C-alpha positions as CSV (number, residue, x, y, z in Angstrom):
1,X,-168.8,10.1,-33.6
2,X,-166.3,7.7,-35.0
3,X,-164.6,4.9,-33.0
4,X,-161.6,6.0,-31.0
5,X,-159.9,2.9,-32.4
6,X,-159.6,2.3,-36.1
7,X,-159.4,-1.5,-35.5
8,X,-162.2,-3.6,-36.9
9,X,-165.0,-4.1,-34.3
10,X,-164.9,-7.9,-34.7
11,X,-161.2,-7.9,-33.9
12,X,-161.8,-5.6,-30.9
13,X,-164.5,-7.9,-29.6
14,X,-162.3,-11.0,-30.1
15,X,-159.4,-9.4,-28.2
16,X,-161.7,-8.6,-25.3
17,X,-163.2,-12.1,-25.2
18,X,-160.0,-14.1,-26.0
19,X,-160.5,-16.3,-23.0
20,X,-163.7,-17.7,-24.7
21,X,-161.8,-18.7,-27.9
22,X,-162.4,-22.4,-27.3
23,X,-166.1,-21.9,-26.9
24,X,-166.1,-19.7,-30.0
25,X,-164.2,-22.4,-31.9
26,X,-166.6,-25.2,-31.1
27,X,-169.6,-23.0,-31.8
28,X,-168.0,-22.0,-35.2
29,X,-167.3,-25.7,-36.0
30,X,-170.8,-26.8,-35.1
31,X,-172.3,-24.2,-37.4
32,X,-170.1,-25.4,-40.2
33,X,-170.9,-29.1,-39.8
34,X,-174.6,-28.3,-39.4
35,X,-174.6,-26.4,-42.7
36,X,-172.7,-29.1,-44.5
37,X,-175.2,-31.7,-43.4
38,X,-178.1,-29.3,-44.2
39,X,-176.9,-29.0,-47.8
40,X,-177.0,-32.8,-48.2
41,X,-180.7,-33.3,-49.1
42,X,-180.4,-31.8,-52.6
43,X,-177.5,-34.3,-53.2
44,X,-179.7,-37.2,-52.0
45,X,-182.5,-36.1,-54.3
46,X,-180.2,-36.0,-57.2
47,X,-178.8,-39.4,-56.3
48,X,-182.4,-40.8,-56.0
49,X,-183.3,-39.5,-59.5
50,X,-180.0,-40.9,-60.8
51,X,-180.9,-44.4,-59.3
52,X,-184.4,-44.4,-60.8
53,X,-183.2,-43.3,-64.3
54,X,-179.9,-45.2,-64.6
55,X,-180.7,-48.1,-62.3
56,X,-177.6,-50.4,-62.4
57,X,-175.5,-47.7,-64.0
58,X,-176.2,-45.1,-61.3
59,X,-173.4,-43.3,-59.4
60,X,-174.1,-45.4,-56.3
61,X,-173.9,-48.6,-58.3
62,X,-170.2,-47.7,-58.8
63,X,-169.7,-48.7,-55.2
64,X,-170.8,-52.2,-55.8
65,X,-174.5,-51.9,-54.8
66,X,-176.1,-52.9,-58.1
67,X,-179.8,-53.7,-57.2
68,X,-182.1,-50.7,-57.3
69,X,-183.9,-51.6,-54.1
70,X,-180.6,-52.0,-52.3
71,X,-179.4,-48.6,-53.6
72,X,-182.6,-46.9,-52.4
73,X,-182.4,-48.6,-49.0
74,X,-178.7,-47.4,-48.7
75,X,-179.8,-43.9,-49.7
76,X,-182.6,-44.0,-47.1
77,X,-180.1,-45.1,-44.4
78,X,-177.7,-42.3,-45.4
79,X,-180.6,-39.8,-45.3
80,X,-181.4,-40.9,-41.7
81,X,-177.8,-40.3,-40.7
82,X,-177.7,-36.9,-42.4
83,X,-180.9,-35.7,-40.8
84,X,-179.9,-37.0,-37.4
85,X,-176.5,-35.4,-37.6
86,X,-177.9,-32.1,-38.9
87,X,-180.5,-31.9,-36.1
88,X,-177.8,-32.8,-33.5
89,X,-175.4,-30.1,-34.6
90,X,-178.2,-27.6,-34.9
91,X,-179.0,-28.3,-31.2
92,X,-175.3,-28.1,-30.4
93,X,-174.5,-24.8,-32.2
94,X,-177.7,-23.3,-30.7
95,X,-176.5,-24.2,-27.2
96,X,-172.9,-23.0,-27.8
97,X,-173.8,-19.7,-29.5
98,X,-176.4,-18.9,-26.8
99,X,-173.9,-19.7,-24.0
100,X,-171.3,-17.6,-25.7
101,X,-173.8,-14.8,-26.1
102,X,-174.7,-15.0,-22.4
103,X,-171.1,-15.3,-21.2
104,X,-169.9,-12.5,-23.5
105,X,-172.6,-10.0,-22.5
106,X,-171.9,-10.8,-18.8
107,X,-168.2,-10.5,-19.0
108,X,-168.3,-7.3,-21.1
109,X,-170.8,-5.7,-18.8
110,X,-168.7,-6.5,-15.8
111,X,-165.5,-5.5,-17.5
112,X,-167.0,-2.2,-18.6
113,X,-168.5,-1.4,-15.2
114,X,-165.3,-2.3,-13.4
115,X,-163.4,0.0,-15.7
116,X,-166.0,2.8,-15.1
117,X,-165.3,2.6,-11.4
118,X,-161.6,3.2,-12.0
119,X,-162.1,6.3,-14.1
120,X,-161.6,9.8,-12.6
121,X,-164.4,12.1,-11.7
122,X,-163.6,14.3,-14.7
123,X,-164.9,11.6,-17.0
124,X,-168.3,11.6,-15.2
125,X,-168.5,15.3,-15.2
126,X,-168.0,15.4,-19.0
127,X,-170.3,12.4,-19.7
128,X,-173.8,11.6,-18.6
129,X,-175.4,8.7,-16.8
130,X,-178.0,8.0,-19.4
131,X,-175.3,7.3,-22.1
132,X,-173.4,5.0,-19.8
133,X,-176.6,3.1,-18.9
134,X,-177.4,2.8,-22.6
135,X,-174.0,1.3,-23.2
136,X,-174.1,-1.1,-20.2
137,X,-177.6,-2.3,-21.1
138,X,-178.8,-1.6,-24.7
139,X,-175.5,-1.9,-26.5
140,X,-174.4,-5.0,-24.7
141,X,-177.8,-6.6,-25.2
142,X,-177.5,-5.8,-28.9
143,X,-174.2,-7.7,-28.9
144,X,-175.9,-10.6,-27.2
145,X,-178.6,-10.8,-29.8
146,X,-176.0,-10.8,-32.6
147,X,-174.0,-13.7,-31.0
148,X,-177.2,-15.5,-30.3
149,X,-178.4,-15.5,-34.0
150,X,-176.5,-13.2,-36.4
151,X,-173.1,-14.8,-36.1
152,X,-174.3,-18.3,-37.0
153,X,-176.3,-16.9,-39.9
154,X,-173.2,-15.2,-41.4
155,X,-171.0,-18.3,-41.0
156,X,-173.6,-20.6,-42.5
157,X,-174.2,-18.1,-45.4
158,X,-170.5,-18.1,-46.2
159,X,-170.2,-21.9,-45.9
160,X,-173.3,-22.3,-48.2
161,X,-171.7,-20.2,-51.0
162,X,-168.3,-21.9,-50.6
163,X,-169.6,-25.6,-50.6
164,X,-172.4,-25.2,-53.2
165,X,-170.2,-23.1,-55.4
166,X,-167.4,-25.6,-55.3
167,X,-169.8,-28.5,-56.0
168,X,-171.5,-26.7,-59.0
169,X,-168.1,-25.9,-60.5
170,X,-167.1,-29.6,-60.2
171,X,-170.4,-30.9,-61.6
172,X,-171.3,-28.4,-64.3
173,X,-168.8,-25.6,-64.6
174,X,-170.6,-23.8,-67.5
175,X,-173.9,-23.6,-65.6
176,X,-172.2,-22.7,-62.4
177,X,-171.0,-19.5,-64.1
178,X,-174.7,-18.3,-64.3
179,X,-175.4,-19.3,-60.7
180,X,-172.4,-17.3,-59.5
181,X,-173.1,-14.2,-61.6
182,X,-175.2,-12.4,-59.0
183,X,-173.0,-13.2,-56.0
184,X,-170.3,-10.6,-56.8
185,X,-173.1,-8.0,-57.3
186,X,-174.6,-9.0,-53.9
187,X,-171.4,-8.9,-52.0
188,X,-170.1,-5.7,-53.6
189,X,-173.5,-4.2,-52.8
190,X,-173.2,-5.5,-49.3
191,X,-169.9,-3.8,-48.8
192,X,-171.2,-0.5,-50.2
193,X,-174.4,-0.7,-48.0
194,X,-172.3,-1.7,-45.0
195,X,-170.1,1.4,-45.3
196,X,-173.2,3.6,-45.6
197,X,-175.0,1.9,-42.8
198,X,-172.2,2.0,-40.3
199,X,-172.4,5.8,-39.5
200,X,-176.1,5.7,-39.5
201,X,-176.2,3.0,-36.8
202,X,-173.5,4.8,-34.8
203,X,-175.9,7.8,-34.9
204,X,-178.8,5.6,-33.8
205,X,-176.8,4.3,-30.8
206,X,-175.7,7.9,-29.9
207,X,-179.3,9.1,-30.1
208,X,-180.4,6.2,-27.9
209,X,-177.8,7.3,-25.3
210,X,-179.2,10.9,-25.3
211,X,-182.7,9.6,-24.9
212,X,-181.7,7.4,-22.0
213,X,-179.9,10.4,-20.4
214,X,-183.0,12.5,-20.7
215,X,-185.2,9.8,-19.1
216,X,-182.6,9.2,-16.3
217,X,-182.3,13.0,-15.5
218,X,-186.1,13.5,-15.5
219,X,-186.8,10.5,-13.3
220,X,-184.1,11.6,-10.8
221,X,-185.4,15.2,-10.8
222,X,-189.1,14.4,-10.7
223,X,-189.6,16.4,-7.5
224,X,-188.0,19.5,-9.1
225,X,-190.1,19.0,-12.2
226,X,-193.3,18.8,-10.2
227,X,-192.5,21.7,-7.8
228,X,-191.8,24.0,-10.8
229,X,-194.7,22.6,-12.8
230,X,-192.5,21.8,-15.8
231,X,-194.1,18.5,-16.7
232,X,-195.3,19.8,-20.1
233,X,-191.9,21.4,-20.8
234,X,-190.0,18.1,-20.0
235,X,-192.5,16.1,-22.0
236,X,-191.8,18.3,-25.0
237,X,-188.1,17.9,-24.5
238,X,-188.4,14.1,-24.2
239,X,-190.7,14.1,-27.3
240,X,-187.9,15.9,-29.2
241,X,-185.2,13.4,-28.1
242,X,-187.5,10.5,-28.9
243,X,-188.3,11.9,-32.4
244,X,-184.6,12.3,-33.1
245,X,-184.0,8.7,-32.2
246,X,-187.0,7.7,-34.4
247,X,-185.6,9.7,-37.3
248,X,-182.2,8.1,-37.0
249,X,-183.7,4.7,-37.0
250,X,-185.9,5.5,-40.0
251,X,-182.8,6.7,-42.0
252,X,-181.0,3.4,-41.2
253,X,-184.0,1.3,-41.9
254,X,-184.7,3.1,-45.2
255,X,-181.2,2.3,-46.5
256,X,-181.1,-1.3,-45.2
257,X,-184.5,-2.1,-46.7
258,X,-183.5,-0.8,-50.1
259,X,-180.8,-3.6,-50.3
260,X,-183.3,-6.5,-50.2
261,X,-184.9,-5.8,-53.7
262,X,-181.5,-5.7,-55.3
263,X,-180.7,-9.1,-53.9
264,X,-184.0,-10.6,-55.1
265,X,-183.6,-9.4,-58.7
266,X,-180.1,-10.8,-58.8
267,X,-181.3,-14.1,-57.5
268,X,-184.2,-14.2,-59.9
269,X,-181.8,-13.8,-62.9
270,X,-179.5,-16.6,-61.7
271,X,-182.4,-19.1,-61.0
272,X,-184.0,-18.5,-64.4
273,X,-180.7,-19.0,-66.1
274,X,-180.1,-22.3,-64.3
275,X,-183.7,-23.4,-65.0
276,X,-183.5,-22.7,-68.7
277,X,-179.9,-23.5,-69.6
278,X,-179.8,-26.6,-67.5
279,X,-183.2,-27.7,-68.8
280,X,-182.1,-27.3,-72.5
281,X,-178.9,-29.2,-71.8
282,X,-180.8,-32.0,-70.2
283,X,-183.3,-32.1,-73.0
284,X,-180.4,-32.3,-75.5
285,X,-179.0,-35.2,-73.4
286,X,-175.8,-33.3,-72.7
287,X,-176.6,-33.2,-69.0
288,X,-177.9,-36.0,-66.8
289,X,-181.4,-35.8,-65.3
290,X,-180.1,-36.4,-61.8
291,X,-177.4,-33.7,-62.2
292,X,-180.0,-31.3,-63.5
293,X,-182.4,-32.1,-60.5
294,X,-179.4,-31.6,-58.2
295,X,-178.5,-28.2,-59.8
296,X,-182.1,-26.9,-59.6
297,X,-182.4,-27.7,-55.9
298,X,-178.9,-26.7,-55.0
299,X,-179.3,-23.3,-56.8
300,X,-182.2,-22.5,-54.6
301,X,-180.2,-23.5,-51.6
302,X,-177.4,-21.3,-52.8
303,X,-179.3,-18.2,-53.7
304,X,-182.4,-18.1,-51.5
305,X,-180.4,-17.7,-48.2
306,X,-178.9,-14.6,-49.8
307,X,-182.3,-12.9,-49.5
308,X,-181.8,-12.8,-45.8
309,X,-178.5,-11.0,-46.2
310,X,-180.2,-7.6,-45.9
311,X,-181.6,-8.5,-42.4
312,X,-178.3,-10.2,-41.4
313,X,-176.3,-7.1,-42.5
314,X,-178.7,-4.9,-40.6
315,X,-178.3,-6.8,-37.4
316,X,-174.5,-7.0,-38.0
317,X,-174.2,-3.2,-38.4
318,X,-176.3,-2.5,-35.3
319,X,-174.1,-4.9,-33.3
320,X,-170.9,-3.4,-34.7
321,X,-172.0,0.1,-33.7
322,X,-172.7,-1.3,-30.2
323,X,-169.4,-3.2,-29.9
324,X,-167.5,0.0,-30.8
325,X,-169.3,2.0,-28.1
326,X,-168.8,-0.7,-25.4
327,X,-165.1,-1.2,-26.2
328,X,-164.5,2.5,-26.6
329,X,-165.7,2.8,-23.0
330,X,-163.5,-0.1,-21.9
331,X,-160.5,1.5,-23.7
332,X,-161.1,4.9,-22.0
333,X,-157.7,5.7,-20.4
334,X,-157.5,5.7,-16.6
335,X,-155.8,9.0,-15.5
336,X,-155.4,8.3,-11.8
337,X,-152.5,5.8,-11.7
338,X,-152.4,3.3,-8.8
339,X,-149.6,3.4,-6.3
340,X,-147.6,0.3,-5.3
341,X,-147.1,0.8,-1.6
342,X,-149.5,-1.3,0.5
343,X,-150.7,0.1,3.8
344,X,-153.1,-1.0,6.6
345,X,-155.4,1.4,8.4
346,X,-154.2,0.1,11.8
347,X,-150.6,1.2,11.0
348,X,-151.5,4.8,10.0
349,X,-150.7,7.6,12.4
350,X,-152.6,10.2,10.3
351,X,-150.1,13.1,9.7
352,X,-151.1,14.8,6.4
353,X,-149.0,17.5,4.7
354,X,-149.9,19.6,1.7
355,X,-146.8,21.1,0.1
356,X,-147.2,23.8,-2.6
357,X,-150.2,22.1,-4.1
358,X,-151.8,23.7,-7.2
359,X,-154.9,22.3,-9.0
360,X,-157.3,23.3,-11.7
361,X,-160.3,21.4,-13.2
362,X,-159.9,20.8,-17.0
363,X,-160.6,23.9,-19.0
364,X,-160.7,26.2,-15.9
365,X,-158.4,28.5,-14.0
366,X,-156.5,27.4,-10.9
367,X,-158.9,26.3,-8.2
368,X,-156.2,25.9,-5.6
369,X,-153.0,28.0,-5.5
370,X,-149.9,27.1,-3.5
371,X,-151.7,25.3,-0.7
372,X,-149.4,24.5,2.3
373,X,-150.5,23.1,5.6
374,X,-149.8,20.2,8.0
375,X,-152.3,18.2,10.0
376,X,-150.7,16.6,13.0
377,X,-151.8,13.0,13.9
378,X,-155.0,12.8,16.0
379,X,-155.6,16.5,15.5
380,X,-158.6,18.3,14.0
381,X,-158.4,20.7,11.1
382,X,-161.3,23.0,10.2
383,X,-161.7,24.5,6.8
384,X,-164.0,27.5,6.0
385,X,-164.6,29.7,3.1
386,X,-167.2,31.0,0.7
387,X,-168.8,28.6,-1.8
388,X,-166.5,27.8,-4.7
389,X,-163.3,28.8,-2.8
390,X,-161.9,25.3,-3.1
391,X,-162.6,23.6,0.2
392,X,-164.1,20.4,-1.1
393,X,-161.4,20.2,-3.8
394,X,-158.8,19.8,-1.0
395,X,-160.7,16.7,0.1
396,X,-160.9,15.3,-3.5
397,X,-157.2,15.6,-3.8
398,X,-156.6,13.8,-0.5
399,X,-158.8,11.0,-1.7
400,X,-157.2,11.1,-5.1
401,X,-160.5,11.6,-6.8
402,X,-158.2,14.0,-8.8
403,X,-154.5,14.5,-8.8
404,X,-152.8,17.8,-8.1
405,X,-151.1,19.6,-11.0
406,X,-147.9,20.0,-8.9
407,X,-146.7,20.0,-5.4
408,X,-147.1,17.0,-3.1
409,X,-149.5,15.5,-0.6
410,X,-148.1,13.0,1.9
411,X,-149.6,10.7,4.5
412,X,-147.2,9.8,7.3
413,X,-144.3,11.1,5.1
414,X,-145.3,9.0,2.0
415,X,-146.6,10.6,-1.2
416,X,-150.3,9.5,-1.6
417,X,-149.5,8.9,-5.3
418,X,-147.2,6.1,-4.3
419,X,-149.8,4.4,-2.0
420,X,-152.2,1.8,-3.3
421,X,-155.4,3.7,-4.2
422,X,-157.7,1.3,-2.4
423,X,-155.5,1.2,0.7
424,X,-155.4,5.0,0.8
425,X,-159.2,5.3,0.7
426,X,-159.7,2.5,3.3
427,X,-157.8,4.8,5.7
428,X,-160.4,7.6,5.2
429,X,-164.0,7.9,6.3
430,X,-165.9,10.6,4.4
431,X,-169.2,12.1,5.1
432,X,-170.0,14.2,2.1
433,X,-172.4,17.2,1.8
434,X,-174.0,15.2,-1.0
435,X,-175.3,12.3,1.1
436,X,-176.0,9.2,-0.9
437,X,-177.9,6.2,0.4
438,X,-178.4,3.1,-1.6
439,X,-181.7,1.3,-2.0
440,X,-181.8,-1.1,0.9
441,X,-182.3,-1.2,4.7
442,X,-180.9,1.3,7.2
443,X,-178.7,-1.4,8.6
444,X,-177.2,-2.2,5.1
445,X,-176.5,1.5,4.5
446,X,-174.7,1.9,7.8
447,X,-172.7,-1.3,7.3
448,X,-171.8,-0.3,3.7
449,X,-168.2,0.7,4.4
450,X,-167.4,-2.1,6.8
451,X,-166.9,-5.9,6.5
452,X,-169.6,-7.9,8.2
453,X,-170.1,-5.7,11.2
454,X,-172.4,-6.9,14.0
455,X,-175.7,-5.3,14.8
456,X,-174.2,-4.2,18.1
457,X,-171.5,-2.2,16.4
458,X,-174.0,-0.7,13.9
459,X,-176.2,0.5,16.8
460,X,-173.1,1.9,18.6
461,X,-172.1,3.9,15.6
462,X,-175.7,5.1,15.2
463,X,-175.8,6.3,18.8
464,X,-172.6,8.3,18.2
465,X,-174.1,9.9,15.1
466,X,-177.3,10.7,17.0
467,X,-179.2,8.4,14.6
468,X,-180.3,5.5,16.9
469,X,-183.3,7.2,18.3
470,X,-185.0,8.1,15.1
471,X,-184.1,4.7,13.5
472,X,-185.8,2.9,16.4
473,X,-189.0,4.9,15.6
474,X,-189.0,3.9,11.9
475,X,-191.6,1.2,10.9
476,X,-189.1,-1.6,10.8
477,X,-186.3,-0.1,12.8
478,X,-182.9,-0.9,11.3
479,X,-184.6,-3.1,8.7
480,X,-186.5,-0.2,7.3
481,X,-186.0,0.3,3.5
482,X,-184.8,3.8,2.8
483,X,-185.8,3.9,-0.9
484,X,-183.6,5.0,-3.8
485,X,-181.1,7.6,-2.7
486,X,-182.8,7.4,0.7
487,X,-185.8,9.4,-0.5
488,X,-188.0,7.9,2.3
489,X,-186.0,9.8,4.9
490,X,-185.5,13.5,5.6
491,X,-182.2,15.3,4.7
492,X,-181.1,15.3,8.3
493,X,-181.9,11.6,8.8
494,X,-179.9,10.7,5.7
495,X,-177.0,12.7,6.9
496,X,-177.0,11.1,10.3
497,X,-177.0,7.6,8.7
498,X,-174.1,8.7,6.5
499,X,-172.3,9.9,9.6
500,X,-173.0,6.5,11.3
501,X,-171.6,4.7,8.3
502,X,-168.4,6.8,8.5
503,X,-168.1,6.2,12.3
504,X,-168.5,2.4,11.8
505,X,-165.8,2.3,9.2
506,X,-163.4,3.4,12.0
507,X,-160.7,4.8,9.7
508,X,-157.7,6.7,11.1
509,X,-158.8,9.8,9.1
510,X,-162.3,11.2,9.3
511,X,-163.5,13.9,6.9
512,X,-166.7,15.8,7.5
513,X,-167.7,17.8,4.5
514,X,-170.7,19.9,5.6
515,X,-171.7,16.8,7.6
516,X,-174.2,18.6,9.8
517,X,-175.6,21.0,7.2
518,X,-179.0,19.3,7.1
519,X,-179.5,18.9,10.9
520,X,-181.1,21.3,13.3
521,X,-179.0,23.1,15.9
522,X,-180.0,20.8,18.7
523,X,-179.0,17.7,16.8
524,X,-175.8,19.4,15.7
525,X,-174.9,20.1,19.3
526,X,-175.5,16.4,20.2
527,X,-173.4,15.2,17.2
528,X,-170.6,17.6,18.2
529,X,-170.6,16.2,21.7
530,X,-170.3,12.7,20.3
531,X,-167.7,13.5,17.7
532,X,-165.5,15.1,20.4
533,X,-165.0,11.6,21.7
534,X,-164.1,9.8,18.5
535,X,-161.9,12.6,17.0
536,X,-159.4,12.2,19.9
537,X,-158.0,9.1,18.4
538,X,-158.0,10.0,14.7
539,X,-157.0,12.8,12.3
540,X,-160.1,14.8,11.4
541,X,-160.9,17.3,8.7
542,X,-164.1,19.3,9.1
543,X,-165.4,21.6,6.3
544,X,-168.2,23.7,7.5
545,X,-170.3,26.8,6.9
546,X,-171.5,26.8,10.5
547,X,-168.4,28.0,12.3
548,X,-169.7,26.6,15.6
549,X,-168.9,23.2,14.1
550,X,-165.2,23.9,13.9
551,X,-164.5,26.5,16.7
552,X,-162.8,23.8,18.8
553,X,-160.5,22.6,16.0
554,X,-156.8,22.5,16.6
555,X,-156.3,24.6,13.5
556,X,-158.6,26.4,11.1
557,X,-157.8,27.3,7.5
558,X,-159.7,30.1,5.8
559,X,-159.8,29.6,2.0
560,X,-160.5,32.4,-0.4
561,X,-160.3,32.1,-4.1
562,X,-158.2,29.0,-3.9
563,X,-155.6,30.5,-1.4
564,X,-155.1,30.1,2.3
565,X,-155.6,33.6,3.6
566,X,-155.9,32.9,7.3
567,X,-155.0,30.1,9.7
568,X,-155.0,29.5,13.4
569,X,-157.3,28.6,16.3
570,X,-160.7,30.1,16.7
571,X,-159.7,32.8,19.2
572,X,-156.6,33.8,17.2
573,X,-158.7,34.2,14.0
574,X,-161.3,36.4,15.9
575,X,-158.5,38.6,17.1
576,X,-157.2,39.1,13.6
577,X,-160.6,40.6,12.7
578,X,-160.5,39.5,9.1
579,X,-162.7,37.2,7.0
580,X,-163.2,34.6,9.7
581,X,-164.2,37.2,12.2
582,X,-166.6,38.7,9.7
583,X,-168.2,35.3,9.1
584,X,-168.4,34.6,12.8
585,X,-170.1,37.9,13.5
586,X,-172.7,37.3,10.8
587,X,-173.5,33.9,12.2
588,X,-173.8,35.0,15.8
589,X,-175.8,38.0,14.8
590,X,-173.4,40.8,15.8
């Protein structure tokens, strides 16, 4: 998969980290100064040889220091300054690049996660959790490793070629030609290998995402795997995904490894040329001994770092593939546009109107067709229908998890598309049929939708949800850890905690989507009794398969194949003797 954006990954990264440009500048500068000082020792060696050979006629003597001992002492003093400065700037660039790496990975991870939370549910239904986890962890960590080490290596390699090349051209232009001969070959080869490596590392990152997805799905579904004795089947599937990832890595490694011998042979040619040609010129007295010593040492400093280019290029391409994946995620467009009207839950009356609403999920036929209904403030609406009829979709549209194709949905006469999205959702308490509890205590899960509630309020909401009694019997009461997804609790217990959470939120609109599906009849009756108290002061929508849950609703909608086919109170719908009456008769055993 190619990047959604043709812009260079480095530019894309810089644009997303532009606030760190000052830190980047000083890290960049420290690397440059460190490399300049690091290249000084060959110059010092050349000057030392020049002093010993030419004595009062040496290059340093031209500055007025005629005595050889004084020249050597001066050179020793200069060496101390150079070494101290090189060490200081090495420490500085190390600190700066590591801080930049840590800051960048943190900001990009938070930025990516924040963006993910803004995306519509269609994105999650067409993507997978494993791939997203791979991006948020592995890819961002890959970027961190590159900024920690690879960026400095690339900068210093470039500075080495630039400074040493310029110096050699100034000192011995004819010999410099031989030293520079392999560099175009190396860089042209680097560009060629880079182009070939880029798609291979994109494939590696994609395979890593698929592998992470398989592991995530299997760990989440371990109970199903065990109950159907599919351990061997899943092991084989995981083995296939892991082998695919291994093969992708092998292909990339095979190509990147082939680059290093090419570099070494090019470097060998240049070094031998300098050694022989410079040696003959020195022997013939056409080149100074000090200059020749300097050229031999400096050639090694120029060419030898190029042997690491293969590894640097390998890390660079891995990180560029990761950068593209991270920033592609950040650049994913948000389909649900935020409204500008600010509202407060305390000011909401709760009148909801659906007017000619149509909706279909991407790539599917219409799920809802010309939906029209009104929910008066502080009234209760029941919604029933067969599985797949569109009941839960109505709730998703009200919450703006999705937006309707056409028609309008209003809250107190204002289109919900014009209302600030967070404000809209603050006005709604939802108990979904897919109950989700976070790893933490019972108390934390009940308090999840509220701001710093007291334990007294938490207990009160638990009593309304008929959860207090079983919570008190847990090993640590309200402090009991529920486990990931609440796996230490039964389905009914999880649902009652979710209901207590919604009650505690105390929003003007309460939505119960199969909220009592996992509780027994006795508990349902108790919950219904409690709910009859809190629904008097709020607008309530109840979706239920158990018709006993909604028989006291102010209005009941019967949905069939995306259309409202019946509406009215319980008694009226029974008198009509249609779908609702048939469902009721089945449930009461008539």
